[in-house]
CHARMM internal coordinates of N, CA and C (Angstrom, degrees):
IC EDIT
DIST 1 N 1 CA 1.4707
DIST 1 CA 1 C 1.5524
ANGL 1 N 1 CA 1 C 111.38
DIST 1 C 2 N 1.3025
ANGL 1 CA 1 C 2 N 113.95
DIHE 1 N 1 CA 1 C 2 N -15.85
DIST 2 N 2 CA 1.5004
ANGL 1 C 2 N 2 CA 117.29
DIHE 1 CA 1 C 2 N 2 CA -176.45
DIST 2 CA 2 C 1.5329
ANGL 2 N 2 CA 2 C 111.24
DIHE 1 C 2 N 2 CA 2 C -51.64
DIST 2 C 3 N 1.2969
ANGL 2 CA 2 C 3 N 115.62
DIHE 2 N 2 CA 2 C 3 N 126.67
DIST 3 N 3 CA 1.4660
ANGL 2 C 3 N 3 CA 120.91
DIHE 2 CA 2 C 3 N 3 CA 178.46
DIST 3 CA 3 C 1.5887
ANGL 3 N 3 CA 3 C 111.77
DIHE 2 C 3 N 3 CA 3 C 83.05
DIST 3 C 4 N 1.2256
ANGL 3 CA 3 C 4 N 121.37
DIHE 3 N 3 CA 3 C 4 N -7.78
DIST 4 N 4 CA 1.5083
ANGL 3 C 4 N 4 CA 122.13
DIHE 3 CA 3 C 4 N 4 CA 176.14
DIST 4 CA 4 C 1.5628
ANGL 4 N 4 CA 4 C 111.14
DIHE 3 C 4 N 4 CA 4 C -66.94
DIST 4 C 5 N 1.3263
ANGL 4 CA 4 C 5 N 112.23
DIHE 4 N 4 CA 4 C 5 N 139.85
DIST 5 N 5 CA 1.4778
ANGL 4 C 5 N 5 CA 119.32
DIHE 4 CA 4 C 5 N 5 CA 178.72
DIST 5 CA 5 C 1.5344
ANGL 5 N 5 CA 5 C 109.26
DIHE 4 C 5 N 5 CA 5 C -128.51
DIST 5 C 6 N 1.3536
ANGL 5 CA 5 C 6 N 116.71
DIHE 5 N 5 CA 5 C 6 N 148.82
DIST 6 N 6 CA 1.4175
ANGL 5 C 6 N 6 CA 125.78
DIHE 5 CA 5 C 6 N 6 CA 170.61
DIST 6 CA 6 C 1.4968
ANGL 6 N 6 CA 6 C 105.14
DIHE 5 C 6 N 6 CA 6 C -123.94
DIST 6 C 7 N 1.3375
ANGL 6 CA 6 C 7 N 119.90
DIHE 6 N 6 CA 6 C 7 N 122.68
DIST 7 N 7 CA 1.4500
ANGL 6 C 7 N 7 CA 122.88
DIHE 6 CA 6 C 7 N 7 CA -179.21
DIST 7 CA 7 C 1.5486
ANGL 7 N 7 CA 7 C 113.57
DIHE 6 C 7 N 7 CA 7 C 43.82
DIST 7 C 8 N 1.3650
ANGL 7 CA 7 C 8 N 110.94
DIHE 7 N 7 CA 7 C 8 N 54.32
DIST 8 N 8 CA 1.4532
ANGL 7 C 8 N 8 CA 124.16
DIHE 7 CA 7 C 8 N 8 CA -178.04
DIST 8 CA 8 C 1.5908
ANGL 8 N 8 CA 8 C 116.28
DIHE 7 C 8 N 8 CA 8 C 56.28
DIST 8 C 9 N 1.3579
ANGL 8 CA 8 C 9 N 114.54
DIHE 8 N 8 CA 8 C 9 N 19.86
DIST 9 N 9 CA 1.4520
ANGL 8 C 9 N 9 CA 115.19
DIHE 8 CA 8 C 9 N 9 CA -179.69
DIST 9 CA 9 C 1.6100
ANGL 9 N 9 CA 9 C 105.87
DIHE 8 C 9 N 9 CA 9 C -115.90
DIST 9 C 10 N 1.2923
ANGL 9 CA 9 C 10 N 110.35
DIHE 9 N 9 CA 9 C 10 N 128.15
DIST 10 N 10 CA 1.5215
ANGL 9 C 10 N 10 CA 116.48
DIHE 9 CA 9 C 10 N 10 CA -179.39
DIST 10 CA 10 C 1.4277
ANGL 10 N 10 CA 10 C 114.05
DIHE 9 C 10 N 10 CA 10 C -66.48
DIST 10 C 11 N 1.3130
ANGL 10 CA 10 C 11 N 118.37
DIHE 10 N 10 CA 10 C 11 N 131.55
DIST 11 N 11 CA 1.5216
ANGL 10 C 11 N 11 CA 119.57
DIHE 10 CA 10 C 11 N 11 CA 177.84
DIST 11 CA 11 C 1.5073
ANGL 11 N 11 CA 11 C 109.39
DIHE 10 C 11 N 11 CA 11 C -86.51
DIST 11 C 12 N 1.2598
ANGL 11 CA 11 C 12 N 117.45
DIHE 11 N 11 CA 11 C 12 N 145.32
DIST 12 N 12 CA 1.5007
ANGL 11 C 12 N 12 CA 123.47
DIHE 11 CA 11 C 12 N 12 CA 177.41
DIST 12 CA 12 C 1.4591
ANGL 12 N 12 CA 12 C 112.33
DIHE 11 C 12 N 12 CA 12 C -132.55
DIST 12 C 13 N 1.2662
ANGL 12 CA 12 C 13 N 121.22
DIHE 12 N 12 CA 12 C 13 N 132.88
DIST 13 N 13 CA 1.3593
ANGL 12 C 13 N 13 CA 124.75
DIHE 12 CA 12 C 13 N 13 CA -179.66
DIST 13 CA 13 C 1.5403
ANGL 13 N 13 CA 13 C 106.37
DIHE 12 C 13 N 13 CA 13 C -113.51
DIST 13 C 14 N 1.3849
ANGL 13 CA 13 C 14 N 114.79
DIHE 13 N 13 CA 13 C 14 N 130.76
DIST 14 N 14 CA 1.5084
ANGL 13 C 14 N 14 CA 119.39
DIHE 13 CA 13 C 14 N 14 CA -178.41
DIST 14 CA 14 C 1.5250
ANGL 14 N 14 CA 14 C 108.66
DIHE 13 C 14 N 14 CA 14 C -133.44
DIST 14 C 15 N 1.2215
ANGL 14 CA 14 C 15 N 113.69
DIHE 14 N 14 CA 14 C 15 N 144.27
DIST 15 N 15 CA 1.4985
ANGL 14 C 15 N 15 CA 121.41
DIHE 14 CA 14 C 15 N 15 CA 179.67
DIST 15 CA 15 C 1.5777
ANGL 15 N 15 CA 15 C 107.04
DIHE 14 C 15 N 15 CA 15 C -104.20
DIST 15 C 16 N 1.3130
ANGL 15 CA 15 C 16 N 113.18
DIHE 15 N 15 CA 15 C 16 N 126.00
DIST 16 N 16 CA 1.4702
ANGL 15 C 16 N 16 CA 120.26
DIHE 15 CA 15 C 16 N 16 CA 179.45
DIST 16 CA 16 C 1.5320
ANGL 16 N 16 CA 16 C 112.14
DIHE 15 C 16 N 16 CA 16 C -103.74
DIST 16 C 17 N 1.2722
ANGL 16 CA 16 C 17 N 118.63
DIHE 16 N 16 CA 16 C 17 N 130.06
DIST 17 N 17 CA 1.4629
ANGL 16 C 17 N 17 CA 121.50
DIHE 16 CA 16 C 17 N 17 CA 176.83
DIST 17 CA 17 C 1.5747
ANGL 17 N 17 CA 17 C 112.61
DIHE 16 C 17 N 17 CA 17 C -98.02
DIST 17 C 18 N 1.3023
ANGL 17 CA 17 C 18 N 112.61
DIHE 17 N 17 CA 17 C 18 N -26.57
DIST 18 N 18 CA 1.5172
ANGL 17 C 18 N 18 CA 118.74
DIHE 17 CA 17 C 18 N 18 CA 177.91
DIST 18 CA 18 C 1.4640
ANGL 18 N 18 CA 18 C 109.60
DIHE 17 C 18 N 18 CA 18 C -132.91
DIST 18 C 19 N 1.3589
ANGL 18 CA 18 C 19 N 114.52
DIHE 18 N 18 CA 18 C 19 N 156.28
DIST 19 N 19 CA 1.4879
ANGL 18 C 19 N 19 CA 119.29
DIHE 18 CA 18 C 19 N 19 CA -179.05
DIST 19 CA 19 C 1.5534
ANGL 19 N 19 CA 19 C 112.36
DIHE 18 C 19 N 19 CA 19 C -64.98
DIST 19 C 20 N 1.2953
ANGL 19 CA 19 C 20 N 113.96
DIHE 19 N 19 CA 19 C 20 N -34.66
DIST 20 N 20 CA 1.5008
ANGL 19 C 20 N 20 CA 113.44
DIHE 19 CA 19 C 20 N 20 CA -176.69
DIST 20 CA 20 C 1.5022
ANGL 20 N 20 CA 20 C 115.49
DIHE 19 C 20 N 20 CA 20 C -71.69
DIST 20 C 21 N 1.4017
ANGL 20 CA 20 C 21 N 116.94
DIHE 20 N 20 CA 20 C 21 N -5.47
DIST 21 N 21 CA 1.3773
ANGL 20 C 21 N 21 CA 123.13
DIHE 20 CA 20 C 21 N 21 CA 178.66
DIST 21 CA 21 C 1.5461
ANGL 21 N 21 CA 21 C 109.56
DIHE 20 C 21 N 21 CA 21 C -81.58
DIST 21 C 22 N 1.3002
ANGL 21 CA 21 C 22 N 117.54
DIHE 21 N 21 CA 21 C 22 N -19.93
DIST 22 N 22 CA 1.5103
ANGL 21 C 22 N 22 CA 119.10
DIHE 21 CA 21 C 22 N 22 CA -176.70
DIST 22 CA 22 C 1.4756
ANGL 22 N 22 CA 22 C 108.66
DIHE 21 C 22 N 22 CA 22 C -78.64
DIST 22 C 23 N 1.3488
ANGL 22 CA 22 C 23 N 118.95
DIHE 22 N 22 CA 22 C 23 N 115.43
DIST 23 N 23 CA 1.3869
ANGL 22 C 23 N 23 CA 123.44
DIHE 22 CA 22 C 23 N 23 CA -179.99
DIST 23 CA 23 C 1.5389
ANGL 23 N 23 CA 23 C 109.04
DIHE 22 C 23 N 23 CA 23 C -111.43
DIST 23 C 24 N 1.3460
ANGL 23 CA 23 C 24 N 118.56
DIHE 23 N 23 CA 23 C 24 N -78.27
DIST 24 N 24 CA 1.4664
ANGL 23 C 24 N 24 CA 120.10
DIHE 23 CA 23 C 24 N 24 CA 174.13
DIST 24 CA 24 C 1.5101
ANGL 24 N 24 CA 24 C 107.17
DIHE 23 C 24 N 24 CA 24 C -109.23
DIST 24 C 25 N 1.3186
ANGL 24 CA 24 C 25 N 116.54
DIHE 24 N 24 CA 24 C 25 N 113.45
DIST 25 N 25 CA 1.4382
ANGL 24 C 25 N 25 CA 124.11
DIHE 24 CA 24 C 25 N 25 CA 177.26
DIST 25 CA 25 C 1.5051
ANGL 25 N 25 CA 25 C 109.40
DIHE 24 C 25 N 25 CA 25 C -137.09
DIST 25 C 26 N 1.2942
ANGL 25 CA 25 C 26 N 113.58
DIHE 25 N 25 CA 25 C 26 N 129.46
DIST 26 N 26 CA 1.5202
ANGL 25 C 26 N 26 CA 115.89
DIHE 25 CA 25 C 26 N 26 CA -176.55
DIST 26 CA 26 C 1.5677
ANGL 26 N 26 CA 26 C 108.01
DIHE 25 C 26 N 26 CA 26 C -98.20
DIST 26 C 27 N 1.3214
ANGL 26 CA 26 C 27 N 120.30
DIHE 26 N 26 CA 26 C 27 N -38.09
DIST 27 N 27 CA 1.4594
ANGL 26 C 27 N 27 CA 123.70
DIHE 26 CA 26 C 27 N 27 CA 175.33
DIST 27 CA 27 C 1.4612
ANGL 27 N 27 CA 27 C 107.62
DIHE 26 C 27 N 27 CA 27 C -127.73
DIST 27 C 28 N 1.3099
ANGL 27 CA 27 C 28 N 117.67
DIHE 27 N 27 CA 27 C 28 N 123.73
DIST 28 N 28 CA 1.4523
ANGL 27 C 28 N 28 CA 123.19
DIHE 27 CA 27 C 28 N 28 CA 176.52
DIST 28 CA 28 C 1.5056
ANGL 28 N 28 CA 28 C 112.22
DIHE 27 C 28 N 28 CA 28 C -116.07
DIST 28 C 29 N 1.3225
ANGL 28 CA 28 C 29 N 116.06
DIHE 28 N 28 CA 28 C 29 N 118.63
DIST 29 N 29 CA 1.4917
ANGL 28 C 29 N 29 CA 120.60
DIHE 28 CA 28 C 29 N 29 CA 178.57
DIST 29 CA 29 C 1.5860
ANGL 29 N 29 CA 29 C 102.76
DIHE 28 C 29 N 29 CA 29 C -94.73
DIST 29 C 30 N 1.3687
ANGL 29 CA 29 C 30 N 109.99
DIHE 29 N 29 CA 29 C 30 N 130.98
DIST 30 N 30 CA 1.4132
ANGL 29 C 30 N 30 CA 118.16
DIHE 29 CA 29 C 30 N 30 CA 179.11
DIST 30 CA 30 C 1.5522
ANGL 30 N 30 CA 30 C 107.02
DIHE 29 C 30 N 30 CA 30 C -115.90
DIST 30 C 31 N 1.3021
ANGL 30 CA 30 C 31 N 117.18
DIHE 30 N 30 CA 30 C 31 N 117.04
DIST 31 N 31 CA 1.4852
ANGL 30 C 31 N 31 CA 119.29
DIHE 30 CA 30 C 31 N 31 CA -171.66
DIST 31 CA 31 C 1.5363
ANGL 31 N 31 CA 31 C 109.79
DIHE 30 C 31 N 31 CA 31 C -78.87
DIST 31 C 32 N 1.2714
ANGL 31 CA 31 C 32 N 113.70
DIHE 31 N 31 CA 31 C 32 N 163.31
DIST 32 N 32 CA 1.4880
ANGL 31 C 32 N 32 CA 122.47
DIHE 31 CA 31 C 32 N 32 CA 175.82
DIST 32 CA 32 C 1.5378
ANGL 32 N 32 CA 32 C 112.71
DIHE 31 C 32 N 32 CA 32 C -49.39
DIST 32 C 33 N 1.3683
ANGL 32 CA 32 C 33 N 111.45
DIHE 32 N 32 CA 32 C 33 N -40.73
DIST 33 N 33 CA 1.4652
ANGL 32 C 33 N 33 CA 114.62
DIHE 32 CA 32 C 33 N 33 CA -175.64
DIST 33 CA 33 C 1.4848
ANGL 33 N 33 CA 33 C 113.68
DIHE 32 C 33 N 33 CA 33 C -67.63
DIST 33 C 34 N 1.3047
ANGL 33 CA 33 C 34 N 117.88
DIHE 33 N 33 CA 33 C 34 N -12.22
DIST 34 N 34 CA 1.5610
ANGL 33 C 34 N 34 CA 123.02
DIHE 33 CA 33 C 34 N 34 CA 176.88
DIST 34 CA 34 C 1.5121
ANGL 34 N 34 CA 34 C 113.37
DIHE 33 C 34 N 34 CA 34 C -99.64
DIST 34 C 35 N 1.4115
ANGL 34 CA 34 C 35 N 114.78
DIHE 34 N 34 CA 34 C 35 N 11.92
DIST 35 N 35 CA 1.4983
ANGL 34 C 35 N 35 CA 118.24
DIHE 34 CA 34 C 35 N 35 CA -171.28
DIST 35 CA 35 C 1.5068
ANGL 35 N 35 CA 35 C 110.78
DIHE 34 C 35 N 35 CA 35 C -59.66
DIST 35 C 36 N 1.4018
ANGL 35 CA 35 C 36 N 117.44
DIHE 35 N 35 CA 35 C 36 N -31.37
DIST 36 N 36 CA 1.4068
ANGL 35 C 36 N 36 CA 118.00
DIHE 35 CA 35 C 36 N 36 CA -178.46
DIST 36 CA 36 C 1.5027
ANGL 36 N 36 CA 36 C 114.21
DIHE 35 C 36 N 36 CA 36 C -73.80
DIST 36 C 37 N 1.3225
ANGL 36 CA 36 C 37 N 114.86
DIHE 36 N 36 CA 36 C 37 N -7.65
DIST 37 N 37 CA 1.4916
ANGL 36 C 37 N 37 CA 118.58
DIHE 36 CA 36 C 37 N 37 CA -176.69
DIST 37 CA 37 C 1.5331
ANGL 37 N 37 CA 37 C 112.12
DIHE 36 C 37 N 37 CA 37 C -108.99
DIST 37 C 38 N 1.3354
ANGL 37 CA 37 C 38 N 117.59
DIHE 37 N 37 CA 37 C 38 N 16.42
DIST 38 N 38 CA 1.4710
ANGL 37 C 38 N 38 CA 122.54
DIHE 37 CA 37 C 38 N 38 CA -176.97
DIST 38 CA 38 C 1.5178
ANGL 38 N 38 CA 38 C 113.71
DIHE 37 C 38 N 38 CA 38 C -59.17
DIST 38 C 39 N 1.3089
ANGL 38 CA 38 C 39 N 115.26
DIHE 38 N 38 CA 38 C 39 N -46.22
DIST 39 N 39 CA 1.4797
ANGL 38 C 39 N 39 CA 118.90
DIHE 38 CA 38 C 39 N 39 CA 179.74
DIST 39 CA 39 C 1.5528
ANGL 39 N 39 CA 39 C 111.46
DIHE 38 C 39 N 39 CA 39 C -60.07
DIST 39 C 40 N 1.1836
ANGL 39 CA 39 C 40 N 119.74
DIHE 39 N 39 CA 39 C 40 N -56.41
DIST 40 N 40 CA 1.5415
ANGL 39 C 40 N 40 CA 119.56
DIHE 39 CA 39 C 40 N 40 CA 177.61
DIST 40 CA 40 C 1.5154
ANGL 40 N 40 CA 40 C 112.25
DIHE 39 C 40 N 40 CA 40 C -56.62
DIST 40 C 41 N 1.2843
ANGL 40 CA 40 C 41 N 119.25
DIHE 40 N 40 CA 40 C 41 N -39.03
DIST 41 N 41 CA 1.4861
ANGL 40 C 41 N 41 CA 125.00
DIHE 40 CA 40 C 41 N 41 CA 178.18
DIST 41 CA 41 C 1.5604
ANGL 41 N 41 CA 41 C 107.38
DIHE 40 C 41 N 41 CA 41 C -62.41
DIST 41 C 42 N 1.3049
ANGL 41 CA 41 C 42 N 118.27
DIHE 41 N 41 CA 41 C 42 N -52.81
DIST 42 N 42 CA 1.4318
ANGL 41 C 42 N 42 CA 120.48
DIHE 41 CA 41 C 42 N 42 CA 179.64
DIST 42 CA 42 C 1.6107
ANGL 42 N 42 CA 42 C 111.95
DIHE 41 C 42 N 42 CA 42 C -59.19
DIST 42 C 43 N 1.2921
ANGL 42 CA 42 C 43 N 115.79
DIHE 42 N 42 CA 42 C 43 N -43.01
DIST 43 N 43 CA 1.4723
ANGL 42 C 43 N 43 CA 120.10
DIHE 42 CA 42 C 43 N 43 CA 176.24
DIST 43 CA 43 C 1.4877
ANGL 43 N 43 CA 43 C 112.54
DIHE 42 C 43 N 43 CA 43 C -56.02
DIST 43 C 44 N 1.3384
ANGL 43 CA 43 C 44 N 114.93
DIHE 43 N 43 CA 43 C 44 N -46.67
DIST 44 N 44 CA 1.4831
ANGL 43 C 44 N 44 CA 118.63
DIHE 43 CA 43 C 44 N 44 CA -179.42
DIST 44 CA 44 C 1.4745
ANGL 44 N 44 CA 44 C 113.08
DIHE 43 C 44 N 44 CA 44 C -67.72
DIST 44 C 45 N 1.3221
ANGL 44 CA 44 C 45 N 121.76
DIHE 44 N 44 CA 44 C 45 N -22.97
DIST 45 N 45 CA 1.4611
ANGL 44 C 45 N 45 CA 126.89
DIHE 44 CA 44 C 45 N 45 CA 176.45
DIST 45 CA 45 C 1.4331
ANGL 45 N 45 CA 45 C 116.77
DIHE 44 C 45 N 45 CA 45 C -87.70
DIST 45 C 46 N 1.3353
ANGL 45 CA 45 C 46 N 114.93
DIHE 45 N 45 CA 45 C 46 N -11.12
DIST 46 N 46 CA 1.5455
ANGL 45 C 46 N 46 CA 122.03
DIHE 45 CA 45 C 46 N 46 CA -175.72
DIST 46 CA 46 C 1.5616
ANGL 46 N 46 CA 46 C 106.25
DIHE 45 C 46 N 46 CA 46 C -50.75
DIST 46 C 47 N 1.3341
ANGL 46 CA 46 C 47 N 113.25
DIHE 46 N 46 CA 46 C 47 N 132.70
DIST 47 N 47 CA 1.4506
ANGL 46 C 47 N 47 CA 120.11
DIHE 46 CA 46 C 47 N 47 CA 176.07
DIST 47 CA 47 C 1.4688
ANGL 47 N 47 CA 47 C 116.48
DIHE 46 C 47 N 47 CA 47 C 84.16
DIST 47 C 48 N 1.3927
ANGL 47 CA 47 C 48 N 115.80
DIHE 47 N 47 CA 47 C 48 N -2.81
DIST 48 N 48 CA 1.4950
ANGL 47 C 48 N 48 CA 119.92
DIHE 47 CA 47 C 48 N 48 CA 178.86
DIST 48 CA 48 C 1.5216
ANGL 48 N 48 CA 48 C 108.43
DIHE 47 C 48 N 48 CA 48 C -103.70
DIST 48 C 49 N 1.3232
ANGL 48 CA 48 C 49 N 112.81
DIHE 48 N 48 CA 48 C 49 N 157.84
DIST 49 N 49 CA 1.5068
ANGL 48 C 49 N 49 CA 120.20
DIHE 48 CA 48 C 49 N 49 CA 178.15
DIST 49 CA 49 C 1.5100
ANGL 49 N 49 CA 49 C 106.57
DIHE 48 C 49 N 49 CA 49 C -94.44
DIST 49 C 50 N 1.3084
ANGL 49 CA 49 C 50 N 118.14
DIHE 49 N 49 CA 49 C 50 N 74.60
DIST 50 N 50 CA 1.4440
ANGL 49 C 50 N 50 CA 122.56
DIHE 49 CA 49 C 50 N 50 CA 179.75
DIST 50 CA 50 C 1.5722
ANGL 50 N 50 CA 50 C 110.48
DIHE 49 C 50 N 50 CA 50 C -122.99
DIST 50 C 51 N 1.3012
ANGL 50 CA 50 C 51 N 116.72
DIHE 50 N 50 CA 50 C 51 N 125.00
DIST 51 N 51 CA 1.4253
ANGL 50 C 51 N 51 CA 123.65
DIHE 50 CA 50 C 51 N 51 CA 179.57
DIST 51 CA 51 C 1.6153
ANGL 51 N 51 CA 51 C 104.75
DIHE 50 C 51 N 51 CA 51 C -83.03
DIST 51 C 52 N 1.3256
ANGL 51 CA 51 C 52 N 116.66
DIHE 51 N 51 CA 51 C 52 N 121.12
DIST 52 N 52 CA 1.4783
ANGL 51 C 52 N 52 CA 118.93
DIHE 51 CA 51 C 52 N 52 CA 178.06
DIST 52 CA 52 C 1.5041
ANGL 52 N 52 CA 52 C 107.61
DIHE 51 C 52 N 52 CA 52 C -101.69
DIST 52 C 53 N 1.3460
ANGL 52 CA 52 C 53 N 113.59
DIHE 52 N 52 CA 52 C 53 N 142.10
DIST 53 N 53 CA 1.5098
ANGL 52 C 53 N 53 CA 122.40
DIHE 52 CA 52 C 53 N 53 CA -173.40
DIST 53 CA 53 C 1.5148
ANGL 53 N 53 CA 53 C 103.65
DIHE 52 C 53 N 53 CA 53 C -141.25
DIST 53 C 54 N 1.3707
ANGL 53 CA 53 C 54 N 115.35
DIHE 53 N 53 CA 53 C 54 N 139.07
DIST 54 N 54 CA 1.4630
ANGL 53 C 54 N 54 CA 118.95
DIHE 53 CA 53 C 54 N 54 CA -174.17
DIST 54 CA 54 C 1.4879
ANGL 54 N 54 CA 54 C 111.36
DIHE 53 C 54 N 54 CA 54 C -153.63
DIST 54 C 55 N 1.3761
ANGL 54 CA 54 C 55 N 113.43
DIHE 54 N 54 CA 54 C 55 N 154.58
DIST 55 N 55 CA 1.4769
ANGL 54 C 55 N 55 CA 116.12
DIHE 54 CA 54 C 55 N 55 CA 168.07
DIST 55 CA 55 C 1.5141
ANGL 55 N 55 CA 55 C 110.82
DIHE 54 C 55 N 55 CA 55 C -105.22
DIST 55 C 56 N 1.3146
ANGL 55 CA 55 C 56 N 115.65
DIHE 55 N 55 CA 55 C 56 N 17.54
DIST 56 N 56 CA 1.5004
ANGL 55 C 56 N 56 CA 117.66
DIHE 55 CA 55 C 56 N 56 CA 178.34
DIST 56 CA 56 C 1.4982
ANGL 56 N 56 CA 56 C 110.56
DIHE 55 C 56 N 56 CA 56 C -77.06
DIST 56 C 57 N 1.3484
ANGL 56 CA 56 C 57 N 115.58
DIHE 56 N 56 CA 56 C 57 N 143.52
DIST 57 N 57 CA 1.4849
ANGL 56 C 57 N 57 CA 123.30
DIHE 56 CA 56 C 57 N 57 CA 176.35
DIST 57 CA 57 C 1.4808
ANGL 57 N 57 CA 57 C 109.55
DIHE 56 C 57 N 57 CA 57 C -65.51
DIST 57 C 58 N 1.3127
ANGL 57 CA 57 C 58 N 117.88
DIHE 57 N 57 CA 57 C 58 N 128.55
DIST 58 N 58 CA 1.5133
ANGL 57 C 58 N 58 CA 121.66
DIHE 57 CA 57 C 58 N 58 CA 176.02
DIST 58 CA 58 C 1.4655
ANGL 58 N 58 CA 58 C 112.08
DIHE 57 C 58 N 58 CA 58 C 79.93
DIST 58 C 59 N 1.2945
ANGL 58 CA 58 C 59 N 119.84
DIHE 58 N 58 CA 58 C 59 N 14.34
DIST 59 N 59 CA 1.4670
ANGL 58 C 59 N 59 CA 124.41
DIHE 58 CA 58 C 59 N 59 CA -175.40
DIST 59 CA 59 C 1.5598
ANGL 59 N 59 CA 59 C 110.03
DIHE 58 C 59 N 59 CA 59 C -51.80
DIST 59 C 60 N 1.3500
ANGL 59 CA 59 C 60 N 116.11
DIHE 59 N 59 CA 59 C 60 N -53.03
DIST 60 N 60 CA 1.4466
ANGL 59 C 60 N 60 CA 115.96
DIHE 59 CA 59 C 60 N 60 CA -177.50
DIST 60 CA 60 C 1.4391
ANGL 60 N 60 CA 60 C 117.35
DIHE 59 C 60 N 60 CA 60 C -65.84
DIST 60 C 61 N 1.3680
ANGL 60 CA 60 C 61 N 115.99
DIHE 60 N 60 CA 60 C 61 N -33.26
DIST 61 N 61 CA 1.4485
ANGL 60 C 61 N 61 CA 123.39
DIHE 60 CA 60 C 61 N 61 CA 177.99
DIST 61 CA 61 C 1.5483
ANGL 61 N 61 CA 61 C 111.99
DIHE 60 C 61 N 61 CA 61 C -68.02
DIST 61 C 62 N 1.3093
ANGL 61 CA 61 C 62 N 117.69
DIHE 61 N 61 CA 61 C 62 N -18.60
DIST 62 N 62 CA 1.4368
ANGL 61 C 62 N 62 CA 123.27
DIHE 61 CA 61 C 62 N 62 CA -176.26
DIST 62 CA 62 C 1.5888
ANGL 62 N 62 CA 62 C 111.53
DIHE 61 C 62 N 62 CA 62 C -93.89
DIST 62 C 63 N 1.3379
ANGL 62 CA 62 C 63 N 118.12
DIHE 62 N 62 CA 62 C 63 N 5.63
DIST 63 N 63 CA 1.4726
ANGL 62 C 63 N 63 CA 118.01
DIHE 62 CA 62 C 63 N 63 CA 176.54
DIST 63 CA 63 C 1.4772
ANGL 63 N 63 CA 63 C 115.47
DIHE 62 C 63 N 63 CA 63 C 117.24
DIST 63 C 64 N 1.2514
ANGL 63 CA 63 C 64 N 117.05
DIHE 63 N 63 CA 63 C 64 N 3.91
DIST 64 N 64 CA 1.5570
ANGL 63 C 64 N 64 CA 117.61
DIHE 63 CA 63 C 64 N 64 CA -176.34
DIST 64 CA 64 C 1.5623
ANGL 64 N 64 CA 64 C 106.18
DIHE 63 C 64 N 64 CA 64 C -75.03
END
COOR INIT
IC SEED 1 N 1 CA 1 C
IC BUILD
């Protein structure tokens, strides 16, 4: 994705290891391996305009 642009805006991919590292994030992919952390992730994103996407089973039913 390096150098890719959408509407003249440069795309950036970042990997977060802790919730407090997430500052400005427009689209957050949450992997299946983090499925047990969905509730704390959703709580930390409350009030933010962040699209959450996941491959976790039952993701939408758990509050996404």
